[in-house]
N, CA, C, O and the ligand as a Tripos MOL2 file, in Angstrom:
@<TRIPOS>MOLECULE
protein
  297   295    75     0     0
PROTEIN
NO_CHARGES

@<TRIPOS>ATOM
      1 N         -65.2410   36.4570   14.1740 N.3       1 MET1
      2 CA        -65.4480   36.5790   12.7260 C.3       1 MET1
      3 C         -64.8660   35.3740   11.9950 C.2       1 MET1
      4 O         -63.7270   34.9720   12.2320 O.2       1 MET1
      5 N         -65.6540   34.8240   11.1230 N.am      2 SER2
      6 CA        -65.1160   33.6690   10.4190 C.3       2 SER2
      7 C         -65.5120   33.6250    8.9500 C.2       2 SER2
      8 O         -64.9320   32.8690    8.1710 O.2       2 SER2
      9 N         -66.4970   34.4320    8.5680 N.am      3 THR3
     10 CA        -66.9100   34.4060    7.1650 C.3       3 THR3
     11 C         -66.6860   35.7680    6.5020 C.2       3 THR3
     12 O         -66.4770   36.7780    7.1740 O.2       3 THR3
     13 N         -66.7330   35.7680    5.1900 N.am      4 PHE4
     14 CA        -66.5470   37.0160    4.4420 C.3       4 PHE4
     15 C         -67.6250   38.0380    4.7990 C.2       4 PHE4
     16 O         -67.3570   39.2330    4.9150 O.2       4 PHE4
     17 N         -68.8540   37.5380    4.9690 N.am      5 LEU5
     18 CA        -69.9540   38.4350    5.3110 C.3       5 LEU5
     19 C         -69.7000   39.1100    6.6610 C.2       5 LEU5
     20 O         -69.9350   40.3080    6.8180 O.2       5 LEU5
     21 N         -69.2190   38.3290    7.6320 N.am      6 GLU6
     22 CA        -68.9400   38.8940    8.9540 C.3       6 GLU6
     23 C         -67.7890   39.8980    8.9010 C.2       6 GLU6
     24 O         -67.8040   40.9160    9.5930 O.2       6 GLU6
     25 N         -66.8210   39.6040    8.0920 N.am      7 LEU7
     26 CA        -65.7170   40.5610    7.9240 C.3       7 LEU7
     27 C         -66.2430   41.9020    7.4530 C.2       7 LEU7
     28 O         -65.8980   42.9530    7.9940 O.2       7 LEU7
     29 N         -67.0910   41.8430    6.4250 N.am      8 GLN8
     30 CA        -67.5990   43.0850    5.8570 C.3       8 GLN8
     31 C         -68.4850   43.8260    6.8530 C.2       8 GLN8
     32 O         -68.4150   45.0490    6.9690 O.2       8 GLN8
     33 N         -69.3170   43.0750    7.5700 N.am      9 GLN9
     34 CA        -70.2100   43.6920    8.5460 C.3       9 GLN9
     35 C         -69.4270   44.3780    9.6580 C.2       9 GLN9
     36 O         -69.8990   45.3550   10.2400 O.2       9 GLN9
     37 N         -68.2460   43.8770    9.9510 N.am     10 ASN10
     38 CA        -67.4080   44.4770   10.9940 C.3      10 ASN10
     39 C         -66.3750   45.4340   10.4230 C.2      10 ASN10
     40 O         -65.4500   45.8600   11.1140 O.2      10 ASN10
     41 N         -66.5510   45.7660    9.1420 N.am     11 GLN11
     42 CA        -65.7010   46.7350    8.4640 C.3      11 GLN11
     43 C         -64.2310   46.3550    8.4680 C.2      11 GLN11
     44 O         -63.3540   47.2180    8.4550 O.2      11 GLN11
     45 N         -63.9720   45.0570    8.4850 N.am     12 HIS12
     46 CA        -62.6090   44.5880    8.3080 C.3      12 HIS12
     47 C         -62.3580   44.4180    6.8190 C.2      12 HIS12
     48 O         -63.2900   44.3060    6.0220 O.2      12 HIS12
     49 N         -61.0910   44.4030    6.4620 N.am     13 SER13
     50 CA        -60.7580   44.0520    5.0930 C.3      13 SER13
     51 C         -59.7760   42.8870    5.1350 C.2      13 SER13
     52 O         -59.1540   42.6090    6.1600 O.2      13 SER13
     53 N         -59.6560   42.2220    4.0060 N.am     14 LEU14
     54 CA        -58.7690   41.0790    3.9200 C.3      14 LEU14
     55 C         -57.6430   41.3990    2.9520 C.2      14 LEU14
     56 O         -57.8240   41.4350    1.7350 O.2      14 LEU14
     57 N         -56.4790   41.6290    3.5340 N.am     15 GLY15
     58 CA        -55.3070   41.9070    2.7120 C.3      15 GLY15
     59 C         -54.7750   40.6200    2.1100 C.2      15 GLY15
     60 O         -54.7930   39.5720    2.7570 O.2      15 GLY15
     61 N         -54.3100   40.6940    0.8940 N.am     16 LEU16
     62 CA        -53.7560   39.5390    0.1960 C.3      16 LEU16
     63 C         -52.3410   39.8800   -0.2490 C.2      16 LEU16
     64 O         -52.0880   40.9530   -0.7970 O.2      16 LEU16
     65 N         -51.4340   38.9570   -0.0070 N.am     17 TYR17
     66 CA        -50.0400   39.2380   -0.3370 C.3      17 TYR17
     67 C         -49.4420   38.0920   -1.1460 C.2      17 TYR17
     68 O         -49.4750   36.9340   -0.7300 O.2      17 TYR17
     69 N         -48.9040   38.4330   -2.2920 N.am     18 CYS18
     70 CA        -48.2340   37.4430   -3.1140 C.3      18 CYS18
     71 C         -46.7300   37.5050   -2.8470 C.2      18 CYS18
     72 O         -46.0680   38.5010   -3.1400 O.2      18 CYS18
     73 N         -46.2120   36.4160   -2.2840 N.am     19 LEU19
     74 CA        -44.7740   36.3490   -1.9920 C.3      19 LEU19
     75 C         -43.9600   36.4370   -3.2700 C.2      19 LEU19
     76 O         -42.9160   37.0890   -3.3140 O.2      19 LEU19
     77 N         -44.4460   35.7780   -4.3030 N.am     20 HIS20
     78 CA        -43.6920   35.7070   -5.5460 C.3      20 HIS20
     79 C         -43.5570   37.0800   -6.1960 C.2      20 HIS20
     80 O         -42.4820   37.4490   -6.6680 O.2      20 HIS20
     81 N         -44.6530   37.8320   -6.2160 N.am     21 CYS21
     82 CA        -44.6440   39.1530   -6.8620 C.3      21 CYS21
     83 C         -44.3000   40.2670   -5.8750 C.2      21 CYS21
     84 O         -44.0640   41.4040   -6.2850 O.2      21 CYS21
     85 N         -44.2680   39.9480   -4.5610 N.am     22 ASN22
     86 CA        -44.0140   40.9380   -3.5320 C.3      22 ASN22
     87 C         -45.0060   42.0920   -3.6390 C.2      22 ASN22
     88 O         -44.6250   43.2620   -3.6750 O.2      22 ASN22
     89 N         -46.2850   41.7330   -3.6890 N.am     23 ARG23
     90 CA        -47.3060   42.7460   -3.9040 C.3      23 ARG23
     91 C         -48.5350   42.4960   -3.0270 C.2      23 ARG23
     92 O         -48.9720   41.3590   -2.8450 O.2      23 ARG23
     93 N         -49.0780   43.5910   -2.4910 N.am     24 TRP24
     94 CA        -50.2870   43.5230   -1.6720 C.3      24 TRP24
     95 C         -51.5260   43.8400   -2.4900 C.2      24 TRP24
     96 O         -51.4760   44.6030   -3.4550 O.2      24 TRP24
     97 N         -52.6280   43.2460   -2.0910 N.am     25 GLY25
     98 CA        -53.9220   43.5900   -2.6640 C.3      25 GLY25
     99 C         -54.9740   43.4400   -1.5890 C.2      25 GLY25
    100 O         -54.6660   43.0910   -0.4490 O.2      25 GLY25
    101 N         -56.2070   43.7030   -1.9480 N.am     26 ILE26
    102 CA        -57.3230   43.5920   -1.0140 C.3      26 ILE26
    103 C         -58.3830   42.6850   -1.6440 C.2      26 ILE26
    104 O         -58.7220   42.8180   -2.8190 O.2      26 ILE26
    105 N         -58.8930   41.7630   -0.8300 N.am     27 ALA27
    106 CA        -59.9420   40.8770   -1.3320 C.3      27 ALA27
    107 C         -61.2180   41.6750   -1.6070 C.2      27 ALA27
    108 O         -61.5620   42.5950   -0.8650 O.2      27 ALA27
    109 N         -61.8970   41.3150   -2.6620 N.am     28 ASP28
    110 CA        -63.1590   41.9660   -3.0230 C.3      28 ASP28
    111 C         -64.2920   41.3030   -2.2520 C.2      28 ASP28
    112 O         -64.9770   40.4160   -2.7610 O.2      28 ASP28
    113 N         -64.4750   41.7570   -0.9960 N.am     29 LEU29
    114 CA        -65.4710   41.1280   -0.1290 C.3      29 LEU29
    115 C         -66.8690   41.2340   -0.7190 C.2      29 LEU29
    116 O         -67.6280   40.2660   -0.7070 O.2      29 LEU29
    117 N         -67.2070   42.4060   -1.2330 N.am     30 GLN30
    118 CA        -68.5410   42.5930   -1.7990 C.3      30 GLN30
    119 C         -68.7560   41.6470   -2.9820 C.2      30 GLN30
    120 O         -69.8300   41.0690   -3.1470 O.2      30 GLN30
    121 N         -67.7200   41.5040   -3.7900 N.am     31 GLY31
    122 CA        -67.8190   40.6030   -4.9280 C.3      31 GLY31
    123 C         -68.0080   39.1550   -4.4960 C.2      31 GLY31
    124 O         -68.7740   38.4090   -5.1070 O.2      31 GLY31
    125 N         -67.3040   38.7640   -3.4380 N.am     32 LEU32
    126 CA        -67.4350   37.4000   -2.9220 C.3      32 LEU32
    127 C         -68.8430   37.1640   -2.3860 C.2      32 LEU32
    128 O         -69.4360   36.1070   -2.6000 O.2      32 LEU32
    129 N         -69.3630   38.1630   -1.6910 N.am     33 ILE33
    130 CA        -70.7000   38.0550   -1.1280 C.3      33 ILE33
    131 C         -71.7380   38.0010   -2.2500 C.2      33 ILE33
    132 O         -72.6780   37.2080   -2.2060 O.2      33 ILE33
    133 N         -71.5510   38.8600   -3.2570 N.am     34 ASP34
    134 CA        -72.4870   38.9030   -4.3800 C.3      34 ASP34
    135 C         -72.5220   37.5870   -5.1520 C.2      34 ASP34
    136 O         -73.5480   37.2290   -5.7290 O.2      34 ASP34
    137 N         -71.4140   36.8780   -5.1590 N.am     35 THR35
    138 CA        -71.3690   35.6230   -5.8990 C.3      35 THR35
    139 C         -71.6580   34.4190   -5.0130 C.2      35 THR35
    140 O         -71.3980   33.2770   -5.3920 O.2      35 THR35
    141 N         -72.2010   34.6890   -3.8230 N.am     36 GLY36
    142 CA        -72.6970   33.6060   -2.9850 C.3      36 GLY36
    143 C         -71.6670   32.9970   -2.0510 C.2      36 GLY36
    144 O         -71.9020   31.9300   -1.4830 O.2      36 GLY36
    145 N         -70.5230   33.6610   -1.8850 N.am     37 ARG37
    146 CA        -69.4910   33.1110   -1.0000 C.3      37 ARG37
    147 C         -69.4240   33.8270    0.3430 C.2      37 ARG37
    148 O         -68.4750   33.6430    1.1050 O.2      37 ARG37
    149 N         -70.4390   34.6480    0.6310 N.am     38 GLY38
    150 CA        -70.4360   35.4310    1.8630 C.3      38 GLY38
    151 C         -70.3610   34.5960    3.1200 C.2      38 GLY38
    152 O         -69.8050   35.0310    4.1290 O.2      38 GLY38
    153 N         -70.9210   33.3910    3.0660 N.am     39 ASN39
    154 CA        -70.9240   32.5360    4.2450 C.3      39 ASN39
    155 C         -69.7900   31.5200    4.2380 C.2      39 ASN39
    156 O         -69.7700   30.5990    5.0540 O.2      39 ASN39
    157 N         -68.8570   31.6870    3.3240 N.am     40 SER40
    158 CA        -67.6890   30.8030    3.2980 C.3      40 SER40
    159 C         -66.7010   31.2120    4.3770 C.2      40 SER40
    160 O         -66.5550   32.3990    4.6700 O.2      40 SER40
    161 N         -66.0340   30.2520    4.9610 N.am     41 ALA41
    162 CA        -65.0460   30.5330    5.9970 C.3      41 ALA41
    163 C         -63.8080   31.1740    5.3900 C.2      41 ALA41
    164 O         -63.2600   30.7040    4.3940 O.2      41 ALA41
    165 N         -63.3820   32.2710    6.0280 N.am     42 VAL42
    166 CA        -62.1990   32.9820    5.5340 C.3      42 VAL42
    167 C         -60.9620   32.0950    5.6250 C.2      42 VAL42
    168 O         -60.1250   32.0860    4.7230 O.2      42 VAL42
    169 N         -60.8570   31.3550    6.7180 N.am     43 THR43
    170 CA        -59.6480   30.5560    6.9370 C.3      43 THR43
    171 C         -59.4920   29.4580    5.8850 C.2      43 THR43
    172 O         -58.3730   29.0500    5.5720 O.2      43 THR43
    173 N         -60.6040   28.9850    5.3450 N.am     44 GLY44
    174 CA        -60.5060   27.9150    4.3610 C.3      44 GLY44
    175 C         -60.3980   28.4150    2.9360 C.2      44 GLY44
    176 O         -60.1830   27.6330    2.0090 O.2      44 GLY44
    177 N         -60.5470   29.7230    2.7590 N.am     45 ALA45
    178 CA        -60.5550   30.2710    1.4040 C.3      45 ALA45
    179 C         -59.1410   30.4280    0.8640 C.2      45 ALA45
    180 O         -58.2110   30.7470    1.6040 O.2      45 ALA45
    181 N         -58.9970   30.2030   -0.4180 N.am     46 ARG46
    182 CA        -57.6950   30.4010   -1.0590 C.3      46 ARG46
    183 C         -57.8440   31.3760   -2.2070 C.2      46 ARG46
    184 O         -58.7780   31.3020   -3.0050 O.2      46 ARG46
    185 N         -56.8980   32.2880   -2.2630 N.am     47 PHE47
    186 CA        -56.8820   33.2620   -3.3510 C.3      47 PHE47
    187 C         -55.6180   33.0640   -4.1570 C.2      47 PHE47
    188 O         -54.5520   32.7660   -3.6180 O.2      47 PHE47
    189 N         -55.7560   33.2360   -5.4520 N.am     48 ARG48
    190 CA        -54.5820   33.1100   -6.3140 C.3      48 ARG48
    191 C         -54.2120   34.4720   -6.8860 C.2      48 ARG48
    192 O         -55.0690   35.3000   -7.1950 O.2      48 ARG48
    193 N         -52.9200   34.6700   -7.0140 N.am     49 CYS49
    194 CA        -52.4200   35.8750   -7.6450 C.3      49 CYS49
    195 C         -52.8440   35.8770   -9.1150 C.2      49 CYS49
    196 O         -52.7060   34.8740   -9.8150 O.2      49 CYS49
    197 N         -53.3540   37.0050   -9.5630 N.am     50 GLN50
    198 CA        -53.7970   37.0920  -10.9480 C.3      50 GLN50
    199 C         -52.6270   37.0600  -11.9210 C.2      50 GLN50
    200 O         -52.7880   36.6640  -13.0750 O.2      50 GLN50
    201 N         -51.4690   37.4700  -11.4650 N.am     51 ASP51
    202 CA        -50.3180   37.5350  -12.3580 C.3      51 ASP51
    203 C         -49.5780   36.2080  -12.4670 C.2      51 ASP51
    204 O         -49.3130   35.7260  -13.5690 O.2      51 ASP51
    205 N         -49.2400   35.6120  -11.3040 N.am     52 CYS52
    206 CA        -48.3800   34.4300  -11.3460 C.3      52 CYS52
    207 C         -49.1110   33.1530  -10.9800 C.2      52 CYS52
    208 O         -48.5800   32.0610  -11.1870 O.2      52 CYS52
    209 N         -50.3390   33.2660  -10.4310 N.am     53 GLY53
    210 CA        -51.1140   32.0710  -10.1170 C.3      53 GLY53
    211 C         -50.7650   31.4210   -8.7890 C.2      53 GLY53
    212 O         -51.3000   30.3610   -8.4650 O.2      53 GLY53
    213 N         -49.8790   32.0330   -8.0140 N.am     54 SER54
    214 CA        -49.5100   31.4830   -6.7130 C.3      54 SER54
    215 C         -50.6530   31.6560   -5.7220 C.2      54 SER54
    216 O         -51.4510   32.5870   -5.8340 O.2      54 SER54
    217 N         -50.7260   30.7420   -4.7420 N.am     55 ILE55
    218 CA        -51.6430   30.9330   -3.6270 C.3      55 ILE55
    219 C         -51.0700   32.0480   -2.7670 C.2      55 ILE55
    220 O         -49.9050   32.0030   -2.3740 O.2      55 ILE55
    221 N         -51.9040   33.0640   -2.4730 N.am     56 VAL56
    222 CA        -51.3900   34.2310   -1.7550 C.3      56 VAL56
    223 C         -51.6580   34.1350   -0.2600 C.2      56 VAL56
    224 O         -52.5260   33.3820    0.1810 O.2      56 VAL56
    225 N         -50.9030   34.9030    0.5100 N.am     57 GLN57
    226 CA        -51.0710   34.9900    1.9540 C.3      57 GLN57
    227 C         -52.2700   35.8910    2.2660 C.2      57 GLN57
    228 O         -52.6090   36.7880    1.4940 O.2      57 GLN57
    229 N         -52.9080   35.6280    3.4220 N.am     58 LYS58
    230 CA        -54.0580   36.4410    3.8300 C.3      58 LYS58
    231 C         -53.7390   37.1520    5.1380 C.2      58 LYS58
    232 O         -53.0620   36.6030    6.0080 O.2      58 LYS58
    233 N         -54.2320   38.3730    5.2660 N.am     59 GLN59
    234 CA        -54.0430   39.1280    6.4990 C.3      59 GLN59
    235 C         -55.3060   39.9140    6.8190 C.2      59 GLN59
    236 O         -55.7390   40.7620    6.0380 O.2      59 GLN59
    237 N         -55.8930   39.6210    7.9800 N.am     60 LEU60
    238 CA        -57.0820   40.3590    8.4090 C.3      60 LEU60
    239 C         -56.6930   41.7680    8.8220 C.2      60 LEU60
    240 O         -55.7100   41.9620    9.5370 O.2      60 LEU60
    241 N         -57.4610   42.7470    8.3730 N.am     61 ARG61
    242 CA        -57.1730   44.1260    8.7370 C.3      61 ARG61
    243 C         -58.3810   44.7650    9.3960 C.2      61 ARG61
    244 O         -59.4550   44.8340    8.7970 O.2      61 ARG61
    245 N         -58.2120   45.2320   10.6230 N.am     62 PRO62
    246 CA        -59.3060   45.9230   11.3040 C.3      62 PRO62
    247 C         -59.5590   47.2700   10.6460 C.2      62 PRO62
    248 O         -58.7240   47.7600    9.8850 O.2      62 PRO62
    249 N         -60.7200   47.8760   10.9380 N.am     63 PRO63
    250 CA        -61.0000   49.1940   10.3660 C.3      63 PRO63
    251 C         -59.8950   50.1840   10.7160 C.2      63 PRO63
    252 O         -59.3710   50.1590   11.8300 O.2      63 PRO63
    253 N         -59.5430   51.0430    9.7880 N.am     64 ALA64
    254 CA        -58.4710   52.0150   10.0200 C.3      64 ALA64
    255 C         -59.0650   53.3490   10.4400 C.2      64 ALA64
    256 O         -59.6190   54.0640    9.6050 O.2      64 ALA64
    257 N         -58.9600   53.7000   11.7230 N.am     65 PRO65
    258 CA        -59.5680   54.9420   12.2170 C.3      65 PRO65
    259 C         -58.9660   56.1870   11.5740 C.2      65 PRO65
    260 O         -59.6500   57.2030   11.4500 O.2      65 PRO65
    261 N         -57.7150   56.1290   11.1680 N.am     66 SER66
    262 CA        -57.0720   57.3100   10.6000 C.3      66 SER66
    263 C         -57.7810   57.7730    9.3290 C.2      66 SER66
    264 O         -57.9020   58.9720    9.0760 O.2      66 SER66
    265 N         -58.2450   56.8120    8.5370 N.am     67 LEU67
    266 CA        -58.9520   57.1780    7.3060 C.3      67 LEU67
    267 C         -60.2450   57.9110    7.6360 C.2      67 LEU67
    268 O         -60.6030   58.8950    6.9880 O.2      67 LEU67
    269 N         -60.9450   57.4080    8.6650 N.am     68 GLY68
    270 CA        -62.2000   58.0420    9.0620 C.3      68 GLY68
    271 C         -61.9670   59.4510    9.5730 C.2      68 GLY68
    272 O         -62.7410   60.3590    9.2700 O.2      68 GLY68
    273 N         -60.8970   59.6410   10.3510 N.am     69 ASP69
    274 CA        -60.5790   60.9690   10.8790 C.3      69 ASP69
    275 C         -60.3120   61.9550    9.7390 C.2      69 ASP69
    276 O         -60.7340   63.1100    9.7920 O.2      69 ASP69
    277 N         -59.6110   61.4860    8.7190 N.am     70 THR70
    278 CA        -59.3050   62.3520    7.5970 C.3      70 THR70
    279 C         -60.5700   62.8110    6.9040 C.2      70 THR70
    280 O         -60.7170   63.9830    6.5570 O.2      70 THR70
    281 N         -61.4840   61.8670    6.7080 N.am     71 ALA71
    282 CA        -62.6950   62.1710    5.9500 C.3      71 ALA71
    283 C         -63.5250   63.2650    6.6280 C.2      71 ALA71
    284 O         -64.2090   64.0390    5.9580 O.2      71 ALA71
    285 N         -63.4590   63.3210    7.9630 N.am     72 ARG72
    286 CA        -64.2710   64.3030    8.6810 C.3      72 ARG72
    287 C         -63.8370   65.7400    8.4070 C.2      72 ARG72
    288 O         -64.6080   66.6720    8.6360 O.2      72 ARG72
    289 N         -62.6440   65.9240    7.9340 N.am     73 TYR73
    290 CA        -62.1440   67.2780    7.7420 C.3      73 TYR73
    291 C         -62.2410   67.7720    6.3040 C.2      73 TYR73
    292 O         -61.8050   68.8760    5.9800 O.2      73 TYR73
    293 N         -62.8210   66.9320    5.4470 N.am     74 ILE74
    294 CA        -62.9470   67.3590    4.0550 C.3      74 ILE74
    295 C         -64.1980   68.2300    3.9120 C.2      74 ILE74
    296 O         -64.5000   68.7020    2.8160 O.2      74 ILE74
    297 ZN        -47.9950   36.7820   -7.8960 Zn       75 ZN75
@<TRIPOS>BOND
     1     1     2 1
     2     2     3 1
     3     3     4 2
     4     3     5 am
     5     5     6 1
     6     6     7 1
     7     7     8 2
     8     7     9 am
     9     9    10 1
    10    10    11 1
    11    11    12 2
    12    11    13 am
    13    13    14 1
    14    14    15 1
    15    15    16 2
    16    15    17 am
    17    17    18 1
    18    18    19 1
    19    19    20 2
    20    19    21 am
    21    21    22 1
    22    22    23 1
    23    23    24 2
    24    23    25 am
    25    25    26 1
    26    26    27 1
    27    27    28 2
    28    27    29 am
    29    29    30 1
    30    30    31 1
    31    31    32 2
    32    31    33 am
    33    33    34 1
    34    34    35 1
    35    35    36 2
    36    35    37 am
    37    37    38 1
    38    38    39 1
    39    39    40 2
    40    39    41 am
    41    41    42 1
    42    42    43 1
    43    43    44 2
    44    43    45 am
    45    45    46 1
    46    46    47 1
    47    47    48 2
    48    47    49 am
    49    49    50 1
    50    50    51 1
    51    51    52 2
    52    51    53 am
    53    53    54 1
    54    54    55 1
    55    55    56 2
    56    55    57 am
    57    57    58 1
    58    58    59 1
    59    59    60 2
    60    59    61 am
    61    61    62 1
    62    62    63 1
    63    63    64 2
    64    63    65 am
    65    65    66 1
    66    66    67 1
    67    67    68 2
    68    67    69 am
    69    69    70 1
    70    70    71 1
    71    71    72 2
    72    71    73 am
    73    73    74 1
    74    74    75 1
    75    75    76 2
    76    75    77 am
    77    77    78 1
    78    78    79 1
    79    79    80 2
    80    79    81 am
    81    81    82 1
    82    82    83 1
    83    83    84 2
    84    83    85 am
    85    85    86 1
    86    86    87 1
    87    87    88 2
    88    87    89 am
    89    89    90 1
    90    90    91 1
    91    91    92 2
    92    91    93 am
    93    93    94 1
    94    94    95 1
    95    95    96 2
    96    95    97 am
    97    97    98 1
    98    98    99 1
    99    99   100 2
   100    99   101 am
   101   101   102 1
   102   102   103 1
   103   103   104 2
   104   103   105 am
   105   105   106 1
   106   106   107 1
   107   107   108 2
   108   107   109 am
   109   109   110 1
   110   110   111 1
   111   111   112 2
   112   111   113 am
   113   113   114 1
   114   114   115 1
   115   115   116 2
   116   115   117 am
   117   117   118 1
   118   118   119 1
   119   119   120 2
   120   119   121 am
   121   121   122 1
   122   122   123 1
   123   123   124 2
   124   123   125 am
   125   125   126 1
   126   126   127 1
   127   127   128 2
   128   127   129 am
   129   129   130 1
   130   130   131 1
   131   131   132 2
   132   131   133 am
   133   133   134 1
   134   134   135 1
   135   135   136 2
   136   135   137 am
   137   137   138 1
   138   138   139 1
   139   139   140 2
   140   139   141 am
   141   141   142 1
   142   142   143 1
   143   143   144 2
   144   143   145 am
   145   145   146 1
   146   146   147 1
   147   147   148 2
   148   147   149 am
   149   149   150 1
   150   150   151 1
   151   151   152 2
   152   151   153 am
   153   153   154 1
   154   154   155 1
   155   155   156 2
   156   155   157 am
   157   157   158 1
   158   158   159 1
   159   159   160 2
   160   159   161 am
   161   161   162 1
   162   162   163 1
   163   163   164 2
   164   163   165 am
   165   165   166 1
   166   166   167 1
   167   167   168 2
   168   167   169 am
   169   169   170 1
   170   170   171 1
   171   171   172 2
   172   171   173 am
   173   173   174 1
   174   174   175 1
   175   175   176 2
   176   175   177 am
   177   177   178 1
   178   178   179 1
   179   179   180 2
   180   179   181 am
   181   181   182 1
   182   182   183 1
   183   183   184 2
   184   183   185 am
   185   185   186 1
   186   186   187 1
   187   187   188 2
   188   187   189 am
   189   189   190 1
   190   190   191 1
   191   191   192 2
   192   191   193 am
   193   193   194 1
   194   194   195 1
   195   195   196 2
   196   195   197 am
   197   197   198 1
   198   198   199 1
   199   199   200 2
   200   199   201 am
   201   201   202 1
   202   202   203 1
   203   203   204 2
   204   203   205 am
   205   205   206 1
   206   206   207 1
   207   207   208 2
   208   207   209 am
   209   209   210 1
   210   210   211 1
   211   211   212 2
   212   211   213 am
   213   213   214 1
   214   214   215 1
   215   215   216 2
   216   215   217 am
   217   217   218 1
   218   218   219 1
   219   219   220 2
   220   219   221 am
   221   221   222 1
   222   222   223 1
   223   223   224 2
   224   223   225 am
   225   225   226 1
   226   226   227 1
   227   227   228 2
   228   227   229 am
   229   229   230 1
   230   230   231 1
   231   231   232 2
   232   231   233 am
   233   233   234 1
   234   234   235 1
   235   235   236 2
   236   235   237 am
   237   237   238 1
   238   238   239 1
   239   239   240 2
   240   239   241 am
   241   241   242 1
   242   242   243 1
   243   243   244 2
   244   243   245 am
   245   245   246 1
   246   246   247 1
   247   247   248 2
   248   247   249 am
   249   249   250 1
   250   250   251 1
   251   251   252 2
   252   251   253 am
   253   253   254 1
   254   254   255 1
   255   255   256 2
   256   255   257 am
   257   257   258 1
   258   258   259 1
   259   259   260 2
   260   259   261 am
   261   261   262 1
   262   262   263 1
   263   263   264 2
   264   263   265 am
   265   265   266 1
   266   266   267 1
   267   267   268 2
   268   267   269 am
   269   269   270 1
   270   270   271 1
   271   271   272 2
   272   271   273 am
   273   273   274 1
   274   274   275 1
   275   275   276 2
   276   275   277 am
   277   277   278 1
   278   278   279 1
   279   279   280 2
   280   279   281 am
   281   281   282 1
   282   282   283 1
   283   283   284 2
   284   283   285 am
   285   285   286 1
   286   286   287 1
   287   287   288 2
   288   287   289 am
   289   289   290 1
   290   290   291 1
   291   291   292 2
   292   291   293 am
   293   293   294 1
   294   294   295 1
   295   295   296 2
@<TRIPOS>SUBSTRUCTURE
     1 MET1         2 RESIDUE 1 A MET
     2 SER2         6 RESIDUE 1 A SER
     3 THR3        10 RESIDUE 1 A THR
     4 PHE4        14 RESIDUE 1 A PHE
     5 LEU5        18 RESIDUE 1 A LEU
     6 GLU6        22 RESIDUE 1 A GLU
     7 LEU7        26 RESIDUE 1 A LEU
     8 GLN8        30 RESIDUE 1 A GLN
     9 GLN9        34 RESIDUE 1 A GLN
    10 ASN10       38 RESIDUE 1 A ASN
    11 GLN11       42 RESIDUE 1 A GLN
    12 HIS12       46 RESIDUE 1 A HIS
    13 SER13       50 RESIDUE 1 A SER
    14 LEU14       54 RESIDUE 1 A LEU
    15 GLY15       58 RESIDUE 1 A GLY
    16 LEU16       62 RESIDUE 1 A LEU
    17 TYR17       66 RESIDUE 1 A TYR
    18 CYS18       70 RESIDUE 1 A CYS
    19 LEU19       74 RESIDUE 1 A LEU
    20 HIS20       78 RESIDUE 1 A HIS
    21 CYS21       82 RESIDUE 1 A CYS
    22 ASN22       86 RESIDUE 1 A ASN
    23 ARG23       90 RESIDUE 1 A ARG
    24 TRP24       94 RESIDUE 1 A TRP
    25 GLY25       98 RESIDUE 1 A GLY
    26 ILE26      102 RESIDUE 1 A ILE
    27 ALA27      106 RESIDUE 1 A ALA
    28 ASP28      110 RESIDUE 1 A ASP
    29 LEU29      114 RESIDUE 1 A LEU
    30 GLN30      118 RESIDUE 1 A GLN
    31 GLY31      122 RESIDUE 1 A GLY
    32 LEU32      126 RESIDUE 1 A LEU
    33 ILE33      130 RESIDUE 1 A ILE
    34 ASP34      134 RESIDUE 1 A ASP
    35 THR35      138 RESIDUE 1 A THR
    36 GLY36      142 RESIDUE 1 A GLY
    37 ARG37      146 RESIDUE 1 A ARG
    38 GLY38      150 RESIDUE 1 A GLY
    39 ASN39      154 RESIDUE 1 A ASN
    40 SER40      158 RESIDUE 1 A SER
    41 ALA41      162 RESIDUE 1 A ALA
    42 VAL42      166 RESIDUE 1 A VAL
    43 THR43      170 RESIDUE 1 A THR
    44 GLY44      174 RESIDUE 1 A GLY
    45 ALA45      178 RESIDUE 1 A ALA
    46 ARG46      182 RESIDUE 1 A ARG
    47 PHE47      186 RESIDUE 1 A PHE
    48 ARG48      190 RESIDUE 1 A ARG
    49 CYS49      194 RESIDUE 1 A CYS
    50 GLN50      198 RESIDUE 1 A GLN
    51 ASP51      202 RESIDUE 1 A ASP
    52 CYS52      206 RESIDUE 1 A CYS
    53 GLY53      210 RESIDUE 1 A GLY
    54 SER54      214 RESIDUE 1 A SER
    55 ILE55      218 RESIDUE 1 A ILE
    56 VAL56      222 RESIDUE 1 A VAL
    57 GLN57      226 RESIDUE 1 A GLN
    58 LYS58      230 RESIDUE 1 A LYS
    59 GLN59      234 RESIDUE 1 A GLN
    60 LEU60      238 RESIDUE 1 A LEU
    61 ARG61      242 RESIDUE 1 A ARG
    62 PRO62      246 RESIDUE 1 A PRO
    63 PRO63      250 RESIDUE 1 A PRO
    64 ALA64      254 RESIDUE 1 A ALA
    65 PRO65      258 RESIDUE 1 A PRO
    66 SER66      262 RESIDUE 1 A SER
    67 LEU67      266 RESIDUE 1 A LEU
    68 GLY68      270 RESIDUE 1 A GLY
    69 ASP69      274 RESIDUE 1 A ASP
    70 THR70      278 RESIDUE 1 A THR
    71 ALA71      282 RESIDUE 1 A ALA
    72 ARG72      286 RESIDUE 1 A ARG
    73 TYR73      290 RESIDUE 1 A TYR
    74 ILE74      294 RESIDUE 1 A ILE
    75 ZN75       297 GROUP 0 **** ****
């Protein structure tokens, strides 16, 4: 996996962490794809914190099976 589109197709999410604010977020993959960045390389992409403007850390997250298990029992 190397692009935002591939991440989404494989049901991964991209966690974003701002060291300055000590806060986690999730990249809006669908929004990136909708605005034509779906084929951009994840490794080269930079995200800025909306609050402080710092370049944030990125963390790839595989699909979380626990969430799926929960949904089956609702
Ligand atoms: Zn911040």
